[in-house]
C-alpha positions as CSV (number, residue, x, y, z in Angstrom):
1,M,-37.6,-7.9,11.8
2,K,-34.0,-9.1,12.1
3,E,-34.8,-12.2,9.9
4,N,-36.5,-10.0,7.3
5,T,-33.5,-7.8,7.2
6,Q,-31.2,-10.8,6.7
7,E,-33.4,-12.1,3.9
8,A,-33.3,-8.7,2.2
9,K,-29.5,-8.7,2.5
10,K,-29.3,-12.2,1.0
11,I,-31.4,-11.1,-2.0
12,A,-29.1,-8.1,-2.4
13,S,-26.1,-10.3,-2.3
14,M,-27.4,-12.7,-4.9
15,Q,-28.6,-9.8,-7.2
16,S,-25.2,-8.2,-7.0
17,L,-23.6,-11.1,-8.9
18,T,-22.2,-9.4,-12.0
19,K,-20.6,-10.9,-15.0
20,V,-17.6,-8.8,-16.1
21,N,-16.5,-11.2,-18.8
22,D,-16.4,-15.0,-19.4
23,S,-13.6,-15.3,-16.8
24,L,-14.7,-12.9,-14.1
25,Y,-17.7,-12.3,-11.9
26,T,-18.0,-9.9,-9.0
27,L,-20.2,-10.4,-5.9
28,D,-20.9,-7.9,-3.0
29,C,-21.8,-9.8,0.1
30,A,-24.3,-7.8,2.1
31,H,-25.6,-10.7,4.2
32,D,-24.4,-12.1,7.6
33,I,-22.5,-15.4,7.3
34,Y,-22.4,-15.9,11.1
35,L,-18.7,-16.8,11.0
36,D,-18.2,-16.5,14.7
37,G,-21.1,-18.7,15.5
38,M,-19.9,-21.4,13.0
39,V,-16.5,-21.5,14.6
40,E,-17.7,-21.3,18.2
41,Q,-20.2,-24.2,17.6
42,G,-17.4,-26.4,16.2
43,K,-18.9,-26.4,12.7
44,A,-15.9,-25.0,10.9
45,G,-13.7,-28.2,10.7
46,S,-15.2,-29.8,7.6
47,V,-17.2,-29.0,4.5
48,V,-20.0,-31.2,5.7
49,K,-20.4,-29.4,9.0
50,M,-19.9,-26.0,7.4
51,L,-22.7,-26.8,4.8
52,G,-25.0,-28.0,7.6
53,F,-24.5,-24.8,9.5
54,A,-24.8,-22.7,6.4
55,I,-28.0,-24.4,5.2
56,K,-29.6,-23.8,8.7
57,N,-28.4,-20.2,9.1
58,V,-27.7,-18.7,5.7
59,T,-29.2,-20.3,2.6
60,K,-32.3,-21.9,4.4
61,K,-32.3,-24.4,1.6
62,P,-30.2,-27.4,0.7
63,V,-27.1,-26.5,-1.3
64,V,-24.0,-28.4,-2.4
65,V,-20.5,-27.0,-3.1
66,K,-17.3,-28.6,-4.2
67,E,-14.3,-28.7,-1.8
68,P,-11.7,-26.1,-2.7
69,H,-8.4,-27.1,-4.3
70,A,-5.5,-24.9,-5.3
71,G,-2.4,-25.4,-7.5
72,C,-0.7,-22.0,-7.6
73,S,2.4,-19.9,-7.2
74,V,3.0,-17.1,-4.7
75,F,5.8,-14.6,-4.0
76,T,6.2,-11.6,-1.7
77,A,8.6,-8.7,-2.3
78,F,9.0,-5.0,-2.3
79,D,8.1,-3.1,-5.4
80,D,10.1,-0.2,-6.9
81,N,8.1,2.3,-4.8
82,G,9.0,0.6,-1.5
83,E,5.5,-0.9,-1.2
84,Y,5.0,-4.5,-0.2
85,I,3.3,-6.8,-2.7
86,M,2.2,-10.4,-3.0
87,G,2.1,-12.0,-6.4
88,R,-0.4,-14.9,-6.7
89,N,-1.4,-17.4,-9.5
90,F,-4.4,-19.6,-8.9
91,D,-4.3,-22.7,-11.1
92,Y,-7.1,-25.2,-11.4
93,K,-9.8,-26.7,-13.7
94,D,-10.8,-24.0,-16.2
95,A,-13.7,-21.9,-14.9
96,P,-14.4,-18.2,-14.1
97,C,-13.2,-16.6,-10.9
98,V,-15.4,-14.6,-8.6
99,L,-14.3,-11.5,-6.8
100,V,-16.0,-11.4,-3.4
101,R,-16.4,-8.1,-1.5
102,C,-17.2,-8.5,2.2
103,T,-18.0,-5.8,4.8
104,P,-18.6,-7.7,8.0
105,A,-20.2,-5.9,10.9
106,N,-17.5,-7.0,13.3
107,G,-14.5,-7.2,11.0
108,Y,-12.4,-5.7,8.3
109,K,-13.6,-5.0,4.7
110,S,-11.9,-7.3,2.2
111,I,-11.7,-8.4,-1.4
112,G,-11.3,-12.2,-1.9
113,F,-11.3,-14.5,-4.8
114,T,-12.9,-17.9,-5.3
115,D,-13.3,-20.3,-8.1
116,A,-16.7,-20.9,-9.8
117,N,-15.8,-24.6,-9.8
118,F,-16.5,-24.6,-6.1
119,F,-20.2,-23.6,-6.9
120,M,-20.3,-26.2,-9.7
121,W,-20.9,-23.8,-12.5
122,G,-18.2,-22.9,-15.1
123,K,-17.9,-21.2,-18.4
124,E,-20.4,-23.4,-20.1
125,K,-23.0,-23.3,-17.3
126,G,-23.3,-20.0,-15.5
127,P,-25.4,-19.2,-12.4
128,K,-28.7,-19.2,-14.2
129,E,-30.8,-21.3,-11.8
130,G,-32.0,-20.3,-8.4
131,K,-30.1,-22.9,-6.4
132,L,-26.9,-21.9,-8.3
133,Y,-27.4,-18.3,-7.2
134,A,-28.0,-19.6,-3.7
135,R,-24.6,-21.2,-3.7
136,T,-23.0,-17.8,-4.1
137,L,-24.2,-16.9,-0.6
138,L,-21.4,-19.3,0.6
139,A,-18.8,-17.4,-1.4
140,P,-17.2,-15.8,1.7
141,Y,-16.5,-19.3,3.1
142,L,-14.7,-20.4,-0.1
143,C,-12.2,-17.7,-0.8
144,V,-8.6,-19.0,-1.5
145,D,-6.8,-15.7,-1.4
146,G,-7.6,-12.0,-0.7
147,I,-6.7,-8.8,1.0
148,N,-8.4,-6.7,3.7
149,E,-8.6,-2.9,4.3
150,K,-5.5,-3.1,6.7
151,G,-3.4,-4.5,3.8
152,L,-3.3,-8.0,5.3
153,A,-3.1,-10.5,2.4
154,I,-3.4,-14.3,2.4
155,A,-3.2,-17.1,-0.1
156,V,-3.4,-20.9,0.1
157,L,-1.5,-23.4,-2.0
158,E,-2.0,-27.2,-2.3
159,L,0.5,-29.8,-1.3
160,K,0.6,-33.4,-2.5
161,T,0.4,-35.0,0.9
162,P,-2.4,-36.4,3.1
163,P,-4.6,-33.7,4.8
164,V,-3.8,-32.3,8.2
165,H,-6.2,-33.1,11.0
166,Q,-4.9,-31.6,14.3
167,K,-6.4,-33.0,17.5
168,T,-5.2,-30.9,20.4
169,G,-8.6,-30.1,21.9
170,R,-8.9,-26.7,20.4
171,L,-11.9,-25.7,18.2
172,P,-11.5,-27.1,14.7
173,I,-11.2,-24.9,11.6
174,S,-10.8,-25.8,7.9
175,T,-8.7,-24.5,5.1
176,S,-11.0,-21.9,3.6
177,I,-12.6,-20.9,6.9
178,I,-9.2,-19.8,8.3
179,I,-8.7,-17.6,5.3
180,R,-12.1,-15.9,6.0
181,M,-11.2,-15.6,9.6
182,V,-7.8,-14.0,8.9
183,L,-9.3,-11.5,6.3
184,D,-12.1,-10.6,8.8
185,K,-10.0,-10.4,12.0
186,A,-6.3,-9.9,11.3
187,S,-4.5,-6.6,10.5
188,T,-0.9,-7.9,10.8
189,V,1.1,-11.1,10.3
190,E,1.3,-11.5,14.1
191,E,-2.5,-11.3,14.5
192,A,-2.9,-13.8,11.7
193,L,-0.5,-16.2,13.4
194,E,-2.5,-15.9,16.6
195,L,-5.5,-17.1,14.7
196,F,-3.7,-20.0,13.2
197,N,-2.5,-21.1,16.6
198,R,-5.9,-20.7,18.2
199,Y,-7.6,-23.6,16.2
200,D,-7.0,-27.2,15.2
201,M,-6.4,-27.2,11.4
202,N,-8.5,-29.7,9.4
203,D,-7.6,-29.7,5.7
204,I,-10.4,-30.2,3.1
205,G,-10.3,-31.7,-0.4
206,G,-8.2,-34.8,0.6
207,V,-4.8,-33.0,0.5
208,A,-2.7,-30.8,2.7
209,Y,-2.0,-27.0,2.1
210,H,0.3,-24.3,3.1
211,F,-0.4,-20.6,3.5
212,V,1.3,-17.3,2.8
213,V,0.4,-14.2,4.8
214,S,1.8,-10.7,4.3
215,D,1.0,-7.2,5.7
216,R,1.7,-3.6,5.0
217,T,4.7,-3.4,7.4
218,G,6.7,-5.5,4.9
219,K,6.4,-8.8,6.8
220,S,5.4,-12.1,5.3
221,V,5.4,-15.7,6.4
222,L,4.8,-19.2,5.0
223,I,2.8,-21.4,7.3
224,E,3.1,-25.2,7.0
225,Y,1.9,-28.1,9.0
226,L,4.1,-31.2,9.5
227,N,3.5,-34.0,11.9
228,G,0.7,-32.0,13.5
229,E,2.9,-29.0,14.2
230,I,2.9,-25.5,12.8
231,L,6.2,-24.5,11.1
232,L,6.9,-20.9,10.0
233,F,9.3,-19.8,7.2
234,Y,10.2,-16.2,6.6
235,P,11.7,-14.4,3.6
236,E,15.3,-15.3,3.0
237,S,18.0,-12.7,3.3
238,R,19.8,-12.0,0.1
239,D,23.4,-10.7,-0.3
240,N,22.6,-8.6,-3.3
241,G,19.2,-7.2,-2.4
242,K,16.1,-7.3,-0.3
243,E,14.7,-10.5,1.1
244,F,11.7,-12.2,-0.6
245,L,9.6,-15.3,-0.3
246,S,8.8,-17.7,-3.1
247,V,6.3,-20.6,-2.7
248,T,4.6,-23.2,-5.0
249,N,3.2,-26.7,-4.4
250,H,5.9,-28.4,-2.4
251,F,7.0,-28.3,1.2
252,I,9.7,-26.0,2.4
253,A,9.9,-27.9,5.6
254,K,12.5,-30.6,5.9
255,G,11.2,-34.0,6.8
256,A,8.2,-34.3,4.5
257,P,8.1,-37.6,2.7
258,E,10.3,-37.1,-0.3
259,P,8.2,-39.0,-2.9
260,K,5.2,-36.8,-2.0
261,R,6.9,-33.5,-1.4
262,G,4.9,-32.0,-4.2
263,A,5.3,-30.1,-7.5
264,G,6.2,-26.7,-8.8
265,Y,9.9,-26.7,-8.4
266,D,10.5,-25.3,-11.8
267,R,8.0,-22.5,-11.2
268,Q,9.6,-21.6,-7.9
269,Q,13.1,-21.6,-9.4
270,K,11.9,-19.2,-12.1
271,I,10.5,-16.9,-9.5
272,V,13.7,-17.1,-7.4
273,D,15.9,-16.4,-10.4
274,T,13.9,-13.4,-11.5
275,L,13.7,-11.8,-8.1
276,T,17.3,-12.5,-7.3
277,A,18.3,-10.8,-10.6
278,K,16.2,-7.8,-9.6
279,G,17.7,-7.6,-6.1
280,G,14.4,-8.6,-4.5
281,V,12.7,-5.5,-5.9
282,I,10.1,-5.8,-8.6
283,S,7.6,-3.3,-10.2
284,N,3.9,-4.1,-10.3
285,D,4.0,-4.6,-14.1
286,D,7.0,-6.8,-13.8
287,A,5.4,-8.8,-11.0
288,M,2.4,-9.5,-13.3
289,E,4.7,-10.4,-16.1
290,L,6.5,-12.9,-13.8
291,L,3.2,-14.4,-12.9
292,S,2.4,-14.8,-16.6
293,K,5.7,-16.7,-17.0
294,V,4.8,-19.3,-14.4
295,Q,1.2,-19.7,-15.5
296,L,-0.1,-23.3,-16.1
297,D,-1.9,-24.5,-19.2
298,Y,-2.2,-28.3,-19.7
299,Y,-4.6,-31.2,-19.6
300,H,-5.0,-33.2,-16.4
301,K,-4.5,-37.0,-16.7
302,L,-8.3,-37.3,-16.2
303,G,-8.9,-35.2,-19.3
304,W,-9.9,-31.7,-18.0
305,P,-7.9,-28.6,-18.7
306,V,-5.8,-27.0,-16.0
307,R,-5.4,-23.3,-16.4
308,T,-4.2,-20.3,-14.4
309,L,-7.6,-18.9,-13.6
310,W,-6.4,-15.6,-12.2
311,S,-3.1,-13.8,-11.5
312,A,-3.2,-11.2,-8.7
313,V,-0.7,-8.7,-7.5
314,Y,-1.8,-7.6,-4.0
315,N,-0.4,-4.3,-2.7
316,S,-0.5,-4.4,1.1
317,T,0.6,-0.8,1.4
318,K,-2.4,0.4,-0.6
319,A,-4.8,-2.4,0.2
320,S,-5.4,-3.0,-3.4
321,V,-5.1,-5.7,-6.1
322,S,-4.2,-5.8,-9.8
323,L,-5.9,-8.7,-11.5
324,C,-5.6,-10.6,-14.8
325,V,-8.1,-13.4,-15.6
326,G,-8.4,-16.1,-18.1
327,Q,-4.7,-15.9,-19.0
328,N,-5.3,-12.6,-20.6
329,Y,-2.4,-10.4,-19.5
330,E,-3.2,-7.6,-21.9
331,E,-6.2,-6.5,-19.7
332,V,-5.4,-5.6,-16.1
333,F,-8.2,-4.8,-13.6
334,H,-7.5,-2.7,-10.5
335,F,-9.6,-2.9,-7.3
336,D,-9.2,-1.1,-4.0
337,V,-10.6,-2.5,-0.8
């Protein structure tokens, strides 16, 4: 009976996949992803092991997904109503984004976003085949940013350094699985940090990452890994206004190899200059406008287009998100957790 119920939920999840436009799909995940079991069995430390677990317990059929990558820009600040927000651009190979709603039985409701590239279907090839639909069952494992009902928001950004593989004897966890764990289990920055410190990080996609976490109390933190250690960076105090945090694709930590410290210095400076001029306080509309000013639009050296796939302004106070997709800043979607 339990297996039949899970199969019905999986069908409901796949059938919920809805195309809003060429740049946005939505998905309501009704099925169990067995997150705790995956982590406790040591299957969360790599894409290969995650897929093996998922094929056995979730999809029940062979599926393949692409390892997540993330260009991106992120900032945290207070808005003009005293509410705490996180601005987030996700930049990668042109494709739709997928809004993933999750309501776990033993966790918090959340909205997360993932990239259709990870399911290996894009604007030209949508999820028209059965196995492509089946890949969407793995969407909760592949979110790269999101917010839960407690107002806890998280985003990941790529760095241009070799991947982190901690080996302290703790259970392993990978880049996207820690995001799912935080969205499901954490209500505050402190609780998120407890989760990060509980596991050995194993980056996926052949590169390293850093993470930004914020909550509705007005706290935020940047989490980086250097030489196997976790380093924390908090919003800087400003003489002329409220503190804020600005992050792109380079280390904040000192001691990272300089030639590989990363990219996005120009984007970060534009964010810092704008927020400094505003005294660290920015309206929701101005936050979205700032994200539009640091969007990416160029061709990769391998010939494929790099775009800002989505721009999100997360409101931790309200547990909501304002969203623009496909670099169309004239149309703003609003979603509540």
